[in-house]
N, C-alpha and C positions, 0 to 999 in steps of 0.2 A: 631692466625688463626689455626684451626685444620689442621694437616698435610695432611689429606685426601683432604680437600678443596684446600690446597696449591698445592699439586701434580696434582690434577685434572685440576686446572687452568693453571699450568705450561705445562702440556701435550697439552692443547688446544692452548696456546699462542706460544709455541716454534715452530720453523720452522722444519718440519719433513724431514728426509732424503728421505723418500719415496714420491716423487712428486705426484704419482697417488693417494696415501692416502689423501694428502692434497686436491687434485682435487675432490675426492668423498665427503669430508667434505663441500667444497664450493658448490657442487651440492646440497647437502642436505639443506644447508642454503638458496640457491636460490629457491629451490622447496618450502620450507616453506614460504619464502617471497612472492612468486607469489600466492601460495594457499591462504594464509591469506589475502593478499591484494585483490585478486579477490573476496573472500567471503565477505569482508567488503563492497566493492563497489556494488556487486550485491544485498546484503541485503539492503543497503542504497537506491538504485534505487527502489527496490521493496517496501520499506517503503514509499518512495516519491510517487510512483504510487498509493499505497493504500490510502494515504492522499489526493492526487489530485482527485482520483475517488470518495472518500467519500465527498469531498468538492463540487464537481460538481453535484453529485446526490442530496445531501442535500441542494444544492442551489435551487433546484426545489421541491424536496419532503419534507415532514414534518418530524421533529424529532418524534413527536407523533401525531396521527390522531384520532379524536373522531367522531363517527357516530352512527346512530341507526341501529338496526338489519335489518330494512327494507330499509336501505340505505339513510334515510332522518333524518333530525334533525329539530324539530319544533321551539324550543325556544333557539336559539344559544346564545343569550345575557346572559341568566341566567347561561348557562354552562360556558361561558367565565368568568363570575364573580366568579364562583365556582373554576375553575382551577387557577385563578389568585392568590388565597390564598396560593398556593404552591410556596415557594421561588425559586424553580428551574425553574419555568415557566417565561420566559422573555417576550413573546408576543403570541397572538393568533389571528387567522383570519378565518372568515367563507369562505366557498367555495361551489360552485355547480359543480359537476362532471358529465359530460354527453358525449355522442358520437354524431358525426355528420359527414356530408360530405361537403367539401368545393369545389366550382367550380369557375373557372375563365378562360375565353378564351378557352373553350373546354377541359381544364384540370380538373380532378376530383381526390380528395384525401380524404380518411377517416382520421378523426382526433379525438383526445381526447380534448373536450372542457372543459375549467375550468372558471367558473364565479368567479370573485374576487372583493374585495374592495381594490383599489390601495393603499389607505392611510393605510390600515392594512396589506396588502399582503407584502409590502416592508419590514415589520419587521419580517416576517417569511420565506421569500425567497429572493434570491439575483438577481432578474431580473434587478434591476437598474444598477448593476455592469456589466451586460452582454448585455445591449441593443446596438445593432449595429446601429440602426436608430430609431428615435422617442423616446417616453417616456411612461412608464407604466402609469404615472399620466394622460396621455391624454385620458384614458378610462373614460368616463363620462356617468352617467345614462341617458337613453333615446336617446343618440346620436348614439348608435350601432357602436361603434368602436371596432376594433379587433387587437390584437398583435399576430404575427405569429413567429414560429421558422424560422431560416435562411434557412434551407434545405426545409422546407415546402413552404416558399415564393419563393424560386428558382424553385421548382417543379411546382408551380402554375403560375410562370412567372408574379408575381405581385409586384408592387412597393408601396411605401408610398403614401397615398392619393387615390389609386385606390380601387375599390369595388369588394368584393367577395360575393358569395351567400352561405349561410350556411343552409343546409337542416337538419332538426331535424328528428329523427326516429318516434316521435309521430306524428300521422296524424290528419288532420281535417276531421271530419265526415260531409259530405254534402248529400243532397238527391240523387245527381248523383253518387257520388263515395267517396272513402276515399282518400283525397288529402294530400300530404306531407306538413309539415310546413316549409316554406322557408322565409328567411329574408336576405336582403342585408346589409353587414357590410363594413365599410370603414377601410382600413388598416392604423393604427396610429403608429405602431411600429414593429420592428423586433429584436428578441433576438438571441443570439448565445452562447450557453453554451459549445459547443464542445462535446456534447453527442448526438449522432445521434438519439437515442430513443426520446429525447425531441425536438431536433431541427427539426425533420421531422414529428412529429406527435402530437404536442401540440399547441393549440390556446387559447389565453386568451381573455375574454370579461368581461364587467362589471357585477357584481353580479345581479343587477336589470334587466339588459337585459337578462341574463341567466334565471332568474326566469320567465320573461315574455315568452321567447321563449319555455322553457321546462315546462310551466304551473306549477310552484312552487311558487305561489305568496307570501306565508308567511313561506316558508320552505327553508332550505339549505341541501346540502348533508352531511355536517359535519363541524368540526372545526379543523384547523391545528395549532399545537403548536410549538414554538421554545424554546429550553431549554438553560440554561446557560452552561451546559456540556452535549454534545450530547451522550457521552459514558454512561451517567446515564439514558438514555431513558427507558430501561426496568424497572429499579427500580422506576422511576417517574411514569410511566404508571401503575405499580402495586399499587403505593401509591394513585393515583387518583381514582382508582376503588372504593375505600371505600367512596369517597366524591361525587360520581355521581350516578344518577339513574341506577338501575340494567339493564334497557333495552338498555343502551348505550354500544357500542363496542369500545375498545381502542386497537390500534395497533401502534407499534413503528418501526423505520426504520430498526432495526436489524432483524425484522421478515419479513417486506415487501420486503427487498432486501437481504435476508439471502443467497440465492443461489449465487449471484454475489460476495459478500464479502467472502463467504466460498471458492469459486473457487480461488480468489486471495490469500487467506490464504494458501490453499493447494499448489498452485504454488510456493509460497514463501518457504514453508516447503520442497518441493521437491528440489528446487534449493539449499537450505541449506544442504540437505542430500548429493546431488551430489557433491557439492563443498567441503563438509567435507571429502568425500572420496578422493578427490585430495590432501587435506591437510594430510590425513592419509598416502597416498602413499609417499608423501614427508617426513613425519615424520619417516616412516619406512626405508627410505634410510639411516637414522642414524644407523640402525642395521648393515648394511654392513660396514659402515665407522668404527664403534666401534669394530666390529669383526676383521677387519684388524689392528686396533690399538692394540687390545689384542694380536694378533699374532705377531705383530712387537715388543711389549713390554714384551714378555714372560720372557726374562732374567731380566728385571727390576722388574717384579712381583715376580719372584723367590727370588731376593735379598731382596725385602721388606718383604717377608714371613720369610726369614731366620733372618731378623733383628727384628722379633716379630710382624709384622703386621698381624692382623687377617683376615680371609676370608671376614668378613663383611666390614673391612676397605678398602680392595682391591676393593670390589664391590662398595663402596661409591665413590672411586676415579673415576671410569668410569661412574657412574651415574652423577657425577658432570660434567664430560667432555661432556656427551651427553646433559645434561640440558643446559650447556653453549651454545653449538651449536644450540639447539632448541630456546633458549632465544634470541640469536642474530637474528635468522630467524624470530621469532615472532615480535620483535621490528622493524625490517626492514619492515616486512609485514604490521604492524600497520601504520608505517609512509607512506608506499606506498599507502595503501588503503585510508587513510584520505586525502592524497595529491590528488589522483585521484578523490575521491568523491567531493572534494572542487573545482576541476578544470575540471570537466567532460565536461562542455560546450566547453572547448578548446581542451581537449584530443580527443573527438569523431571526430570533423572535421579533426584533424591532422591524426588520424588513417584512416579516409575515404580517405584523399588525398594520403596517403602512399600506401594503399592497393587497392584503386579504388572500394571498396565495400561500399554500403550505409548502415550504421548502424542505422541511425535515419532519417526517412522521415517525414517531417512536413506535407506532403499531407496525409499520413496515420494516423499519430498521431497528433491531433489538439492541440499541445502544443508548445509554442515558444522555450522551452528548456526542457532538461531532468529533471524531478522532483527528487530531492535527499534529503533524510533526514537521517542523521546519528543518530541512536538510540544507546546510550552508553550501554544499557543493552545487545543489540545484540553484540556489540563489545566485551564486557566483556565475553559473552558466547563463542564467537569465540576463543578468546585468551585462555580461560580456557580449552576448548576442545582440542585445538592445543597443549597446554602445557601438558595436560594429555596424549595425544597420544605420545608426545615426550618422556615423562617419561616411558611410557609402552615400547617404542621401546628400551630403554636403559637396560631393565631388563635382557634379554637373554645374551647379550654380557657381562654384569657385572657379572652375575652368572657364565659364562664361565671363566671369569678372576679369580673369587674367587676360582675356582676348579683347577687352574693350580698347578701341582705338582712341587715344587721347585727343587727337585733332578732331575726329568726328564727334566725340562726346562734347567738346568745348564749343563747337560751332553753333550748337543749339542753345547755349546758355546765354 
């Protein structure tokens, strides 16, 4: 073992005469532990939220959506056959997208109406997994059934089996006046995605009923695709452009929901920067600890210099000592962060009971538990940055130790 490493480890492990000096070292380790642990937990929760948000949105929205420039698609069957040749495309389903007003018992709500084929829609969306009552398969052509979001059903005060009136914006031209198109629908299902945008403003009807109501007998609004890997949506959409007619328009989920996911990414990055600053403050506590060690060990440094140790060797000794303190803090922070991330469902209620502060309200966040996903790339980045900050913090005290004048140091001993 090189003597620099041996002495550096010995300085770290031995019990110091100066109790305050030892206290400062433990404070540095504790600060690094808390900072690294907090950073791992927060990033894991942010990753979990990002995944949960993506899953819920893409449970309703399409990975890729194909429509015409005029908002309609005449021959969707041929388009479905063309896109099926791409190995990334797992399923496709036609849809009719329209606007309408639902009324029941004096309540009126504007909604986005989506006409679907239940047997195909279940392969591109996750409505079956989020049905609170009824089934999507209950939508049958000609029976004019409707599936509502949970918040929308609550606002209209409607239950399964009751009827609601759907008013289409397209009117009926009569000699007397222009009358609105209105049709009674029977509620056959209620879904709950936990996304207010969809739960309060989306209604599903059968594709044939939508074509009749919105006067699109042989046309649909477009085709919705589900891919094997949703992260490949932009690449797949670009690849499909060359195999489809030029008048078709393709959009993927990264473009249709870009602002939302960009906001989540920015929030995650800002949290990372803020918590990294906490780690930096804890790392630079090592500076004060090492400066005090250098002051305390001036005589030892002078003896080493007189025995032939070079300034570089003296500098290495204190870099090793600071690195050991930092490594202990990083390892403890890693353990603390992973432990908290794995047991956050138990830790949060415990903290709420001890402090009396509500950290996680199920009424506000419609999730049964905190979504957590540990991304090992993020963990590695956190540890690398913390270790780098620790090593930077050792440079000034180490340089100061290397510049100790042996004669001047021994004169006062």
